[in-house]
N, C-alpha and C positions, 0 to 999 in steps of 0.2 A: 536223309532220314536213315537211321540204323536202328537195330533192336534196342540199343541203349535208350533211345528217346522214349520208347514204350515202357521199358523197365523202370526208369527213373520217375515216371508219372503214375506208376501202378499204385492202386489203392489196396490196402490189406483187407481181405475178405474173411479170414478166420483168425481167431485169437491164438496168439502164440505164447508159450510159456516164458519166452524171453524176447526182448526187443532186438531186432536185427537191422542193420544198416546195409542198404544196397550199395556196394562199392565194387569196382572192377578189380581183377587180379593184377598180376605183375605187368601185363601189357597195357593196363590203363584203358581209357576210352580210345582204343587203338584206331589209328588211321592207316589203312592199308596202302595209301599212297607213299608211306614212309618205308624206305628200304630197310631200315633198322627193325621195324616192326615185323616185316615179312621174314627177315632173317631169323629173328627170335622164334617166330612161329614154326619155322622149319626145324630149329633146334629142339623145341618142345615136342614136336611130332616124332622126331627121331628118338628122343629119350623115352617117349611113351610106346614105342614099338609099332607105330603106324606104318602102313605100306605106301600110301599115296594120298594126296589131296584130290578131291573132286571139285573142279572149279567151273562155276556157271559162266556161260556166255550167252548173250542175247542177239538174235539175228531175226529180223523181220522187215518186210518191205524192201529187201535188198540192201539193208544196212545193219551194221553192228551198233549196239547201244550199250551204254555204261561200260565202255571198253578201256577206260583209262588204266585201271589197276592191272588188267591182264596184259596190256601193252607194256607196262613197267616190268611185269614178271618176266617177259621175254627180253626186255632191253637190259635190265641190270642183273638178271640171273638170280634173283632172290624171290622166294626162298630156294635154297639149294637143296631141293627135296623133290621126289617124284610126284607127278600129278597127271591127271587126265581131265578132259573137258566134258562138260555136259551142256547140251543145247537146251536152254531154258525156254522152250517154245510154248509158252502159255500166255494167255491174256493178262494184262496188268489190271488189277482191281484195287479197291480200297479195303481189302480184307484185313489189312493191318490196322484199320480203324473200325473194324467190325462191320464193314459194308462190302461183302464179296459180290453183291449184286451190281455194284457200280463199276463199270469197265472204263479205264482211263486210256488204255492202248490195246488194240486188237492184234493178235498174232495173225499174220497173213502168210499164205503159201503160194508159191509160183514155181513150177518145175524148173524153168530155166534159171530163175534167180536163186533158188535153193541150191542148185548145182554149183553156183558160184562159191558157196561157202565151203564145199569140199576142197576146192582149190586152196582156200585159206587154211583149212584144217590140215591139208597135206604139208604145208609149210610148218605148221605147229608140231606135227609129228616128228619133224627133223630135230627138234630140241632134244638134247641128250638126256634131259630129265623126264621126257614124256614116258608115261607108264605103258609098258607093252607086255604081252605074253608071247615069248619068242620074239618074232619080229612083227607081230600084229598089234597095232595100237588099239587102245580101249577108247570107245566113245559112248557116252550115255545120252539118252534122250528123255526129257522130263515128261512130255505128254505125247506118247506115240498114238494114243487113241484119237487125237485131234487132226492127225495128218491124213490127207485125202488118199494118198497112195504110198504108204510107208514101205511096203514090200518092194515095190518097183524102184523107189528112190534109193533104198539101202543097197539094192543089187547094183545099181549104177555106181554108188559110192565105193562099194567093195571092189568093183572092177577097176575104178580109177586108182584106188590104193594099191592094188596089185601091179598095175601098170607103172606106178611110181616106185616100185621096188620093195614093197612090203609083202609079207607072207599072207596077209589078209587084213581084215578090219573087223574087230569084235565090237558089236553094237549091243548095248544093254538098255532096256527100258525101265523106267520107274513104275513099279506096281502100285496102283492107287486103290486096289481092292485086295482082299485076302487071297482070292483065287482069280488071278488075271487071265488065265487061259494059256494056251500053247504059244510060246513066244515066236515060234517059226511062222505062225499065221500072220504076224505083223512084220516079219522079216528080221526078227531079233535073234540074238544068240542066247539071251537069257533075261531074267528080270532082276531088278534091284529092289529088295524089300527094306522098309524102314527109312529113316531120315539120314541125310548126308550133309555134313557141314560144308559150306561153300564160301568163296571169297566175296562174291557180288552181294551187295546190299539189295534186298528185294524192294522194288518200288511200291 
């Protein structure tokens, strides 16, 4: 399922002065498993003056999910464009069908298991395209408010990043309210306001 499934079946709600046809742009009904598609996305982003892509990854119950495209990004080096990762640590629901109350997969936390992912992230940070400020990689967290001990977890992750040779680890949280509060209370360096385009298709 991608957003195109919903767009193509959408019903017109308002009268329009002209009839319009819903069709994709030059990338078509793009498939991110295709190296050529990701290459062109990088070109378009560079032409538009963007700084980096934010790419979702899913990690729960000790395993990564929907990892195929991200694995390809590391394997074939496309797009050749800066990026940073965002842990999409939220429950999966049927919100895309108008039923956010139905949970299809629950995000679970476990201190020991969650620390396994920083080992994987440290390998990701070594990619020459990974977006950093100085020598500090950027990492985004989608739902900091659902983490049972985010401040302690992030402190450990920063320590591991420093031990791995980085000057630090900059962790940003997605703000889901207008006034999310002091980021330091959640162990964050700052908040991300607004929406961010991502590679992973939302389940």
